[in-house]
C-alpha positions in Angstrom: 2.7 -11.7 11.1 1.4 -14.8 10.2 3.0 -16.2 6.8 1.1 -15.4 3.2 0.5 -17.2 0.7 1.7 -13.4 -1.6 1.1 -10.3 -0.4 -2.2 -8.6 -2.5 -4.6 -6.1 -2.1 -8.1 -5.9 -2.9 -9.2 -5.6 -7.0 -11.6 -2.9 -5.6 -9.2 -0.9 -4.2 -6.8 -0.7 -6.8 -9.1 0.4 -9.3 -10.6 3.1 -6.8 -6.9 4.2 -7.2 -6.8 3.9 -11.5 -10.5 5.6 -11.9 -8.8 8.6 -9.4 -5.8 8.8 -11.5 -7.9 8.7 -14.8 -9.5 11.7 -13.3 -6.9 13.9 -13.0 -6.0 13.1 -16.4 -2.8 10.3 -15.8 -2.6 7.7 -18.6 -4.1 4.6 -16.6 -4.6 2.7 -20.0 -2.7 -0.3 -18.8 -4.0 -0.7 -15.7 -7.5 -0.4 -16.9 -6.7 -3.1 -19.6 -5.0 -5.6 -16.4 -8.6 -4.9 -14.5 -10.2 -6.0 -17.3 -8.7 -9.3 -17.4 -9.2 -12.5 -15.6 -8.4 -11.7 -12.2 -7.7 -14.4 -9.1 -11.2 -16.1 -8.0 -10.6 -13.8 -4.3 -10.9 -10.5 -6.3 -6.9 -9.8 -5.1 -4.4 -8.8 -7.1 -0.5 -9.4 -6.8 0.7 -6.2 -4.1 3.5 -5.7 -6.4 1.5 -4.6 -9.3 0.0 -1.7 -6.9 3.5 -0.6 -6.3 4.2 -0.7 -10.3 1.5 1.2 -10.3 2.4 3.8 -8.1 5.6 3.9 -9.9 4.3 4.4 -13.1 1.8 7.6 -11.3 4.4 8.9 -10.0 6.9 9.0 -13.2 3.9 11.2 -15.0 4.6 14.0 -12.7 6.3 15.7 -10.2 3.2 17.0 -8.5 4.0 16.9 -4.5 0.1 16.7 -3.8 -0.6 13.8 -5.8 -1.4 11.8 -3.2 -4.1 14.2 -1.8 -5.3 14.6 -4.8 -5.8 11.3 -5.7 -7.1 10.8 -2.0 -9.9 13.7 -2.8 -10.8 11.5 -5.3 -11.2 8.3 -3.8 -14.5 7.3 -3.8 -15.8 6.1 -1.0 -18.1 2.7 -0.1 -15.8 0.5 -2.1 -14.3 -1.7 0.4 -17.0 -4.9 1.1 -16.9 -6.2 4.0 -14.3 -4.0 6.0 -16.3 -0.2 5.0 -19.6 -2.6 5.8 -18.1 -3.4 9.5 -17.1 0.2 10.1 -20.0 1.7 9.2 -22.3 -0.4 11.3 -19.5 -0.3 14.3 -21.6 0.7 18.0 -19.2 3.8 17.8 -16.1 5.7 17.0 -13.7 3.6 19.2 -15.3 0.3 17.9 -14.9 1.4 14.0 -11.6 2.0 14.8 -10.7 -0.8 16.2 -12.2 -3.4 13.5 -10.0 -1.2 10.7 -6.9 -2.4 12.9 -8.1 -6.2 12.8 -9.5 -6.1 9.2 -7.3 -3.6 6.9 -5.4 -6.7 5.2 -8.7 -7.1 3.9 -7.9 -4.4 1.8 -3.9 -4.1 1.4 -2.4 -7.3 3.0 1.5 -6.7 3.8 3.8 -6.2 6.7 1.6 -3.5 8.5 0.4 -3.0 12.0 -2.3 -1.4 13.3 -3.1 -0.7 16.6 -5.0 1.4 19.2 -3.9 3.7 21.9 -5.0 5.6 24.5 -3.5 9.1 24.9 -4.1 12.1 27.6 -6.4 13.5 24.8 -7.8 11.4 22.4 -7.5 7.8 20.7 -4.8 7.4 18.8 -4.7 4.8 15.5 -1.3 3.7 15.1 -0.3 2.8 11.5 3.1 0.7 11.1 4.6 0.0 8.1 7.7 -1.4 7.3 6.4 -1.5 3.6 8.2 1.2 1.3 5.1 2.7 -0.6 5.7 6.3 -1.7 4.8 9.2 0.7 2.2 9.9 -2.0 0.3 6.6 -1.5 0.6 7.2 2.8 -1.1 10.9 1.8 -3.8 9.2 -0.2 -4.7 6.6 2.5 -4.7 9.1 5.3 -6.9 11.8 3.6 -9.4 8.6 3.2 -9.6 7.9 6.6 -10.3 11.7 7.9 -12.7 11.8 4.7 -14.3 8.9 6.2 -14.4 10.2 9.5 -16.2 13.3 8.4 -18.9 11.5 6.2 -20.2 8.9 9.2 -19.8 11.7 11.8 -21.7 14.3 9.6 -19.4 17.2 10.9 -16.0 18.6 9.2 -12.5 17.2 10.3 -11.9 20.5 12.2 -15.0 19.9 14.0 -14.4 17.3 15.3 -10.9 17.8 16.5 -8.8 15.6 14.4 -5.3 15.2 14.3 -3.1 13.6 12.2 0.7 12.3 11.8 2.3 11.4 8.8 5.9 9.5 8.6 7.4 11.0 6.4 8.5 15.1 5.0 6.8 17.5 4.0 7.5 16.9 0.3 9.7 19.3 -1.7 7.4 22.3 -3.1 4.6 21.5 -1.3 3.5 23.6 2.0 2.1 22.8 5.6 -0.9 25.2 4.2 -1.5 23.0 1.1 -1.8 20.0 3.4 -4.0 21.7 5.8 -6.3 22.8 3.2 -7.0 18.7 2.1 -7.1 17.3 5.5 -8.7 20.4 7.6 -6.7 19.6 10.7 -3.3 19.8 12.3 -0.8 17.9 10.7 2.7 16.6 12.0 5.6 15.6 9.5 8.3 13.3 10.4 6.7 11.3 13.0 7.6 7.9 14.3 5.1 6.1 12.4 1.4 7.6 11.0 -1.4 7.8 13.4 -4.5 9.4 13.2 -6.6 11.2 16.9 -9.3 11.7 17.6 -11.0 13.3 20.7 -12.0 11.2 23.7 -15.7 12.4 23.3 -15.6 11.6 19.5 -14.0 8.2 19.9 -17.4 7.5 22.0 -19.6 8.6 20.1 -22.2 6.5 18.8 -22.9 5.2 14.9 -25.2 3.4 13.3 -24.6 -0.1 14.9 -26.1 -3.0 14.0 -24.4 -5.8 16.2 -26.2 -8.7 14.9 -25.4 -7.7 11.4 -21.6 -7.1 12.4 -21.3 -10.0 14.4 -22.5 -12.3 10.7 -20.0 -9.9 8.9 -17.0 -10.4 11.4 -17.3 -14.1 10.8 -16.9 -13.6 7.5 -14.5 -11.1 7.1 -12.4 -13.5 10.1 -12.6 -16.1 7.0 -11.5 -14.4 4.6 -8.4 -13.6 6.9 -7.2 -17.2 7.3 -7.1 -18.0 3.6 -4.3 -14.8 3.3 -2.8 -16.9 6.3 -1.9 -19.8 4.3 1.8 -20.5 5.2 4.2 -20.0 2.4 7.3 -21.1 1.8 10.2 -18.5 3.0 11.4 -18.3 -1.0 8.2 -16.6 -1.8 8.4 -14.2 1.1 11.6 -13.5 0.0 10.9 -12.9 -3.8 7.8 -10.8 -3.1 9.7 -8.1 -0.9 12.9 -8.2 -3.7 9.8 -7.3 -6.0 8.7 -4.6 -3.5 11.8 -2.8 -3.3 14.1 -4.7 -0.5 16.9 -6.1 -2.9 19.9 -6.1 -0.3 19.8 -9.3 1.7 20.3 -7.6 5.3 16.6 -5.3 4.5 15.4 -8.8 3.5 16.5 -10.5 6.3 15.3 -7.4 8.6 11.9 -7.1 7.3 11.3 -11.0 7.9 13.1 -10.3 11.3 16.1 -13.2 10.5 19.7 -13.1 10.6 21.2 -12.7 7.1 23.1 -16.4 8.2 19.8 -17.7 9.3 18.1 -16.4 6.5 20.6 -17.9 3.8 20.7 -20.9 5.4 16.7 -21.9 5.4 16.6 -20.7 1.7 19.6 -23.4 1.0 17.5 -26.1 3.2 14.9 -25.1 0.1 17.2 -25.2 -2.7 17.6 -21.8 -3.7 19.8 -18.6 -2.3 19.2 -15.3 -1.9 21.1 -14.3 -5.2 18.9 -16.7 -7.2 15.9 -15.3 -5.9 16.5 -11.8 -6.6 17.9 -12.6 -10.0 14.4 -13.8 -10.4 12.7 -11.1 -9.0 14.6 -8.1 -10.8 13.4 -9.8 -13.7 10.3 -9.7 -12.9 10.3 -6.2 -11.8 12.3 -5.2 -14.6 9.6 -6.3 -17.2 7.3 -4.1 -15.4 9.3 -1.1 -15.0 10.0 -1.0 -18.7 6.2 -1.7 -19.8 6.1 2.0 -18.6 7.2 4.3 -21.3 7.6 7.7 -19.5 9.8 6.4 -17.0 13.7 6.8 -18.1 15.9 3.5 -18.5 18.4 5.3 -15.4 15.1 5.8 -13.6 14.6 2.1 -13.9 18.6 0.9 -13.0 18.3 3.4 -10.1 15.0 1.3 -9.5 17.0 -2.1 -9.7 19.7 -1.0 -7.8 22.0 -0.7 -11.1 23.8 2.0 -12.6 22.8 1.7 -16.3 25.4 -0.4 -17.8 24.2 -3.0 -15.3 21.1 -2.9 -16.6 22.2 -3.3 -19.7 23.9 -6.4 -19.0 21.1 -7.7 -17.1 18.5 -7.1 -19.9 21.1 -8.9 -22.2 21.4 -11.8 -20.3 17.7 -11.5 -19.0 15.9 -11.1 -22.4 18.7 -11.4 -24.4 18.1 -7.9 -25.9 18.6 -4.2 -24.9 16.4 -2.4 -22.4 15.5 0.0 -25.4 14.4 -3.2 -27.6 12.9 -4.4 -24.5 10.6 -1.4 -24.2 10.1 -1.5 -27.7 8.9 -4.6 -27.7 6.7 -4.2 -24.7 5.3 -0.8 -25.4 3.3 -2.0 -29.0 
């Protein structure tokens, strides 16, 4: 994947999650305020904020079906160019192909979508290196099957869709729970996430408008190019750390570099992994401590510290203890 100026998420997608969480009775006032503040001119938000939003939601409930509840409330028709392209595709196969090409316009991250023809049907593989919680993937996948059911006017069960999830069945949930939400067969602990449609469904025509699709696809391609502007390695490393990859080996693996090569290239840019890690953890600590429902020991764990280590880091970064800083942030 080409270097990106920064990983981002569509503000509309972010807003949809906030709206769904509010409908579930979760406290999202902070995020509603964020959406009401001036945003980037391209209508995008840092992916790190999307990750922080999920951490906030999960800190408020231990419901193993949270992602499915949010996915059920997710509003369809909110993704601008991408969803417009899908709705105007010639066939279901074309729609899935376009989703693989342009999903980065919704969430730009280290993820690959590709189509594979199998013995029984067409499978969309979703291979990701980003460490979103399983609930987030539950929400994404439920959106996908709901969209298929909507555009084809038939239930997922009637269509013969099947689904694979890369995470395990959450503790406290049952396969029956998942089947009730998705309405189809589900396999857990898969090598990657996937949705499979029978071959007959894959070739089913949609209300395609080739001229419209061509024009909109050209605009979508321009937007992809904006996401692909070159970025210094230091910025990519900082972003991965803020998303939770706090170990140098883990970061190097995600960037497809050796540790020594990574460290050498950072030195050439006038910095080091340690400096970037410290700065990124400082910013992440500030976001996590602004969430009052998250226990300090959980904040420490997410930052890779023991509670004493978090106390010492906050004293060094902010000149205050975690408790004092939280009180200031949550006023």
